[in-house]
SERO-4910 file (N, C-alpha, C, O; in steps of 0.05 Angstrom, whole numbers):
BEGIN
 pado doro    nc1    nc2    nc3   cac1   cac2   cac3    cc1    cc2    cc3    oc1    oc2    oc3
  Met    A   1884   3186  -2038   1890   3186  -2009   1874   3206  -1996   1873   3229  -2002
  Arg    A   1859   3194  -1974   1841   3209  -1955   1845   3208  -1926   1836   3189  -1913
  Ile    A   1858   3227  -1915   1860   3226  -1889   1840   3243  -1880   1839   3267  -1885
  Trp    A   1819   3229  -1862   1799   3243  -1855   1802   3261  -1834   1817   3255  -1816
  Ser    A   1788   3288  -1833   1786   3304  -1810   1767   3294  -1788   1771   3299  -1764
  Leu    A   1749   3281  -1797   1727   3273  -1780   1735   3250  -1762   1757   3239  -1766
  His    A   1721   3242  -1742   1729   3220  -1722   1726   3195  -1736   1707   3193  -1751
  Pro    A   1743   3174  -1733   1743   3151  -1746   1721   3133  -1739   1718   3112  -1751
  Lys    A   1705   3141  -1720   1681   3125  -1711   1660   3124  -1731   1644   3105  -1733
  Tyr    A   1659   3146  -1747   1641   3149  -1770   1647   3128  -1795   1628   3123  -1810
  Leu    A   1670   3118  -1798   1676   3104  -1817   1667   3072  -1815   1667   3060  -1794
  Asp    A   1660   3061  -1837   1655   3030  -1837   1682   3017  -1837   1703   3029  -1838
  Thr    A   1677   2992  -1837   1701   2975  -1836   1721   2978  -1859   1745   2978  -1855
  Lys    A   1710   2981  -1884   1727   2985  -1906   1746   3013  -1904   1770   3014  -1909
  Gly    A   1728   3035  -1896   1739   3060  -1893   1761   3061  -1875   1781   3072  -1883
  Leu    A   1759   3050  -1849   1775   3048  -1827   1802   3036  -1836   1824   3046  -1832
  Val    A   1799   3011  -1850   1823   2996  -1857   1840   3018  -1880   1864   3022  -1880
  Glu    A   1821   3029  -1898   1834   3046  -1916   1850   3069  -1902   1873   3075  -1907
  Leu    A   1835   3080  -1886   1848   3103  -1869   1875   3095  -1857   1895   3109  -1859
  Trp    A   1873   3074  -1846   1901   3059  -1828   1921   3059  -1852   1942   3071  -1848
  Arg    A   1916   3045  -1875   1937   3042  -1893   1946   3067  -1907   1970   3069  -1913
  Glu    A   1927   3088  -1913   1936   3111  -1925   1946   3130  -1907   1958   3149  -1916
  Thr    A   1942   3129  -1878   1959   3142  -1861   1983   3135  -1854   1999   3151  -1845
  Leu    A   1989   3107  -1857   2016   3092  -1855   2033   3102  -1878   2056   3108  -1876
  Leu    A   2018   3104  -1902   2033   3111  -1926   2042   3142  -1923   2064   3149  -1930
  Ala    A   2023   3159  -1913   2028   3188  -1908   2054   3188  -1888   2074   3202  -1891
  Lys    A   2050   3172  -1870   2075   3173  -1850   2101   3164  -1864   2122   3174  -1857
  His    A   2100   3147  -1883   2127   3140  -1893   2135   3164  -1913   2158   3170  -1916
  Val    A   2115   3176  -1926   2124   3203  -1941   2135   3220  -1922   2158   3228  -1928
  Leu    A   2124   3229  -1902   2135   3246  -1883   2165   3238  -1876   2183   3256  -1876
  Glu    A   2170   3212  -1871   2193   3201  -1860   2212   3202  -1882   2236   3198  -1876
  Gly    A   2205   3207  -1910   2220   3205  -1929   2230   3180  -1941   2250   3180  -1956
  Lys    A   2213   3155  -1935   2217   3132  -1939   2204   3122  -1967   2209   3099  -1975
  Thr    A   2188   3137  -1981   2178   3130  -2007   2180   3153  -2028   2186   3176  -2019
  Lys    A   2177   3149  -2052   2183   3168  -2074   2153   3179  -2081   2150   3202  -2090
  Gly    A   2134   3164  -2078   2106   3173  -2085   2093   3187  -2066   2098   3184  -2042
  Tyr    A   2074   3206  -2077   2055   3218  -2061   2069   3241  -2043   2057   3252  -2024
  Lys    A   2095   3247  -2051   2108   3270  -2038   2093   3296  -2035   2093   3310  -2015
  Asn    A   2078   3299  -2060   2062   3328  -2057   2035   3325  -2058   2021   3341  -2069
  His    A   2025   3303  -2045   1996   3301  -2042   1983   3319  -2025   1994   3324  -2003
  Pro    A   1961   3331  -2031   1946   3357  -2021   1943   3348  -1989   1950   3362  -1971
  Gln    A   1931   3321  -1986   1924   3314  -1960   1946   3317  -1938   1940   3317  -1914
  Leu    A   1972   3318  -1948   1993   3318  -1930   2002   3348  -1921   2016   3353  -1901
  Asn    A   1992   3364  -1936   2000   3392  -1929   1993   3404  -1901   2006   3422  -1891
  Arg    A   1974   3393  -1890   1964   3401  -1863   1983   3390  -1844   1989   3403  -1823
  Phe    A   1992   3369  -1849   2016   3359  -1832   2043   3371  -1839   2058   3373  -1820
  Lys    A   2050   3378  -1861   2075   3390  -1867   2080   3416  -1855   2102   3423  -1846
  Ile    A   2060   3430  -1855   2058   3461  -1843   2061   3460  -1815   2070   3480  -1804
  Tyr    A   2055   3439  -1801   2059   3439  -1770   2089   3435  -1766   2103   3423  -1783
  Ser    A   2098   3445  -1744   2128   3447  -1735   2139   3418  -1732   2163   3414  -1735
  Lys    A   2119   3398  -1724   2128   3369  -1718   2109   3347  -1729   2095   3332  -1715
  Pro    A   2112   3348  -1759   2094   3332  -1777   2093   3302  -1765   2071   3290  -1762
  Leu    A   2115   3293  -1758   2114   3263  -1751   2099   3257  -1727   2086   3236  -1723
  Glu    A   2101   3278  -1708   2086   3273  -1686   2055   3274  -1692   2038   3257  -1685
  Ala    A   2051   3294  -1706   2023   3297  -1711   2011   3274  -1725   1988   3267  -1720
  Ile    A   2027   3261  -1746   2014   3234  -1757   2017   3213  -1741   2002   3194  -1745
  Asn    A   2035   3211  -1722   2034   3192  -1703   2012   3191  -1684   2001   3170  -1677
  Phe    A   2005   3215  -1677   1984   3219  -1656   1957   3213  -1673   1940   3200  -1662
  Tyr    A   1953   3221  -1700   1931   3211  -1716   1928   3182  -1717   1906   3172  -1715
  Leu    A   1951   3167  -1720   1951   3139  -1721   1944   3128  -1695   1934   3105  -1695
  Asn    A   1949   3139  -1676   1943   3126  -1649   1912   3129  -1646   1900   3110  -1635
  Ile    A   1899   3146  -1654   1869   3146  -1652   1857   3130  -1672   1836   3119  -1668
  Val    A   1871   3127  -1696   1857   3104  -1714   1859   3077  -1701   1840   3061  -1701
  Tyr    A   1883   3072  -1690   1888   3046  -1675   1872   3043  -1652   1866   3019  -1646
  Lys    A   1863   3063  -1637   1848   3059  -1614   1819   3052  -1623   1805   3036  -1611
  Glu    A   1811   3065  -1645   1784   3059  -1657   1783   3029  -1668   1762   3016  -1665
  Ala    A   1805   3018  -1679   1804   2995  -1690   1805   2973  -1671   1792   2953  -1675
  Val    A   1821   2977  -1648   1818   2959  -1625   1792   2960  -1611   1785   2938  -1600
  Glu    A   1777   2980  -1608   1751   2980  -1597   1733   2964  -1614   1713   2954  -1604
  Arg    A   1738   2962  -1641   1720   2949  -1657   1729   2917  -1658   1717   2900  -1670
  Gly    A   1751   2913  -1645   1761   2887  -1644   1779   2878  -1666   1781   2853  -1670
  Tyr    A   1792   2896  -1680   1809   2889  -1699   1840   2890  -1688   1846   2901  -1667
  Glu    A   1860   2879  -1706   1885   2877  -1695   1903   2891  -1715   1913   2880  -1733
  Phe    A   1906   2917  -1710   1923   2931  -1726   1948   2930  -1711   1948   2925  -1687
  Asp    A   1968   2935  -1722   1997   2930  -1712   2009   2957  -1700   2018   2975  -1715
  Val    A   2009   2959  -1671   2012   2981  -1655   2044   2989  -1661   2052   3011  -1653
  Ser    A   2062   2971  -1674   2088   2980  -1675   2093   2996  -1700   2115   3004  -1706
  Lys    A   2072   3000  -1714   2074   3018  -1738   2074   3049  -1734   2077   3065  -1752
  Phe    A   2072   3056  -1706   2071   3085  -1703   2081   3085  -1674   2080   3066  -1659
  Lys    A   2092   3113  -1667   2100   3120  -1643   2079   3131  -1623   2060   3143  -1633
  Lys    A   2079   3128  -1602   2057   3141  -1582   2069   3167  -1574   2090   3168  -1562
  Val    A   2055   3188  -1580   2067   3214  -1574   2042   3228  -1556   2021   3216  -1552
  Lys    A   2046   3253  -1546   2028   3268  -1529   2008   3278  -1549   2013   3282  -1573
  Pro    A   1983   3282  -1538   1963   3295  -1554   1969   3322  -1563   1982   3337  -1548
  Leu    A   1962   3330  -1584   1967   3355  -1596   1945   3362  -1615   1929   3345  -1623
  Lys    A   1945   3387  -1622   1922   3397  -1636   1931   3411  -1664   1952   3425  -1666
  Leu    A   1917   3408  -1682   1916   3422  -1709   1893   3433  -1712   1875   3426  -1697
  Ile    A   1889   3452  -1732   1863   3465  -1737   1850   3450  -1764   1863   3441  -1783
  Val    A   1825   3452  -1762   1809   3445  -1790   1783   3462  -1787   1771   3467  -1766
  Thr    A   1776   3471  -1812   1754   3487  -1816   1726   3471  -1814   1722   3448  -1822
  Asn    A   1707   3488  -1801   1678   3478  -1804   1670   3470  -1835   1655   3450  -1840
  Gly    A   1682   3487  -1854   1672   3480  -1879   1685   3452  -1889   1672   3436  -1903
  Gln    A   1710   3449  -1880   1720   3420  -1888   1707   3400  -1874   1707   3378  -1884
  Met    A   1697   3404  -1851   1685   3381  -1836   1658   3375  -1851   1650   3352  -1853
  Glu    A   1646   3395  -1860   1619   3392  -1875   1621   3377  -1899   1604   3361  -1906
  Tyr    A   1645   3385  -1913   1651   3375  -1938   1658   3345  -1936   1650   3328  -1952
  Glu    A   1671   3339  -1916   1680   3309  -1910   1656   3293  -1902   1654   3271  -1911
  Arg    A   1636   3304  -1882   1614   3293  -1877   1598   3287  -1899   1589   3264  -1901
  Asn    A   1593   3304  -1917   1575   3295  -1945   1594   3277  -1957   1583   3257  -1964
  His    A   1617   3278  -1961   1633   3259  -1980   1632   3232  -1973   1629   3214  -1990
  Leu    A   1633   3230  -1941   1628   3199  -1928   1603   3193  -1933   1599   3170  -1942
  Leu    A   1583   3208  -1930   1553   3198  -1929   1550   3190  -1958   1539   3168  -1961
  Ala    A   1557   3201  -1976   1556   3192  -2008   1569   3165  -2011   1558   3147  -2023
  Lys    A   1594   3163  -1997   1608   3132  -2001   1590   3113  -1985   1586   3090  -1991
  Leu    A   1579   3125  -1964   1565   3096  -1945   1542   3092  -1958   1535   3068  -1959
  Lys    A   1528   3109  -1968   1501   3105  -1981   1501   3082  -1999   1483   3066  -2000
  Thr    A   1523   3081  -2016   1524   3058  -2039   1541   3036  -2026   1535   3013  -2031
  Arg    A   1562   3042  -2009   1579   3020  -1997   1570   3003  -1973   1576   2979  -1969
  Asn    A   1554   3020  -1955   1547   3009  -1931   1521   3020  -1920   1521   3036  -1901
  Pro    A   1500   3011  -1933   1475   3026  -1925   1467   3024  -1895   1451   3040  -1885
  Val    A   1479   3003  -1879   1473   3001  -1853   1486   3022  -1837   1473   3035  -1821
  Lys    A   1513   3025  -1843   1528   3046  -1832   1519   3074  -1838   1520   3091  -1820
  Tyr    A   1508   3077  -1864   1501   3105  -1873   1476   3112  -1856   1474   3135  -1849
  Lys    A   1454   3093  -1849   1433   3095  -1838   1441   3105  -1809   1428   3122  -1797
  Ala    A   1461   3094  -1799   1467   3097  -1770   1480   3125  -1764   1481   3134  -1741
  Val    A   1492   3139  -1787   1508   3162  -1784   1493   3185  -1799   1499   3209  -1793
  Lys    A   1475   3181  -1818   1464   3202  -1832   1449   3221  -1820   1444   3242  -1832
  Thr    A   1438   3217  -1793   1422   3234  -1781   1442   3253  -1760   1432   3272  -1748
  Val    A   1469   3246  -1757   1486   3263  -1742   1491   3289  -1760   1503   3288  -1781
  Asp    A   1481   3312  -1747   1485   3338  -1762   1511   3348  -1763   1518   3362  -1782
  Ser    A   1528   3342  -1743   1554   3353  -1745   1575   3333  -1734   1575   3328  -1710
  Phe    A   1590   3323  -1750   1608   3300  -1740   1628   3313  -1723   1634   3337  -1727
  Glu    A   1639   3296  -1702   1659   3304  -1683   1685   3301  -1704   1683   3286  -1723
  Pro    A   1707   3316  -1699   1729   3314  -1712   1748   3295  -1698   1742   3288  -1676
  His    A   1769   3286  -1710   1791   3269  -1703   1800   3285  -1677   1797   3310  -1675
  Pro    A   1810   3271  -1659   1819   3285  -1634   1844   3302  -1641   1854   3317  -1624
  Leu    A   1855   3299  -1664   1881   3317  -1670   1870   3344  -1676   1884   3364  -1673
  Phe    A   1842   3347  -1686   1836   3373  -1699   1817   3387  -1680   1802   3374  -1665
  Thr    A   1819   3414  -1679   1802   3431  -1669   1788   3448  -1689   1801   3460  -1706
  Ile    A   1764   3449  -1689   1746   3464  -1710   1745   3493  -1709   1735   3505  -1690
  Val    A   1754   3504  -1729   1751   3537  -1731   1732   3544  -1755   1726   3528  -1773
  Lys    A   1724   3567  -1753   1705   3579  -1776   1720   3581  -1798   1742   3589  -1795
  Gly    A   1711   3574  -1824   1720   3575  -1849   1711   3554  -1872   1698   3533  -1867
  Ser    A   1719   3561  -1893   1706   3544  -1916   1724   3519  -1924   1743   3515  -1910
  Val    A   1721   3507  -1942   1734   3482  -1946   1764   3490  -1951   1771   3508  -1966
  Glu    A   1779   3474  -1937   1811   3475  -1935   1823   3478  -1965   1813   3466  -1984
  Asp    A   1843   3494  -1968   1855   3499  -1994   1866   3473  -2002   1865   3469  -2026
  Trp    A   1877   3454  -1987   1891   3431  -1997   1867   3410  -2004   1874   3388  -2012
  Glu    A   1843   3415  -2001   1824   3392  -2009   1819   3396  -2037   1815   3418  -2048
  Val    A   1817   3369  -2052   1811   3365  -2079   1782   3361  -2081   1772   3340  -2072
  Ile    A   1767   3380  -2092   1737   3377  -2091   1733   3358  -2114   1740   3363  -2138
  Ser    A   1719   3336  -2105   1708   3321  -2123   1674   3322  -2130   1660   3321  -2110
  Glu    A   1665   3324  -2151   1637   3329  -2158   1625   3305  -2164   1601   3304  -2171
***
């Protein structure tokens, strides 16, 4: 499961669809509707927030908007519209995710890779505000 901290505009089609599906799964976990993935590290940043379902719904709202802008037909009934809110993410996490995404795009979608590789600092998903720090504790580092 990968719930990106970076803005979904940097994802290719496959990445955006995967993000949608995985975030819906995360929402189901937070709602107690599934037995799997209960302790997945990617969920920790939502679980520590006082209203995790509001956070995941706002996250999905932004992914949905990106999909609509690209002409995709994601199901709006899958999430609730909520007021914007903010969680934090470290600049170290953002850099890790930027490099992780670029590595994926380099082989999976060279056109998208070329379009985003020159962006020095990716914008975060609007749910997140960037603060100084290293890679988040919940991140599973893959080498």
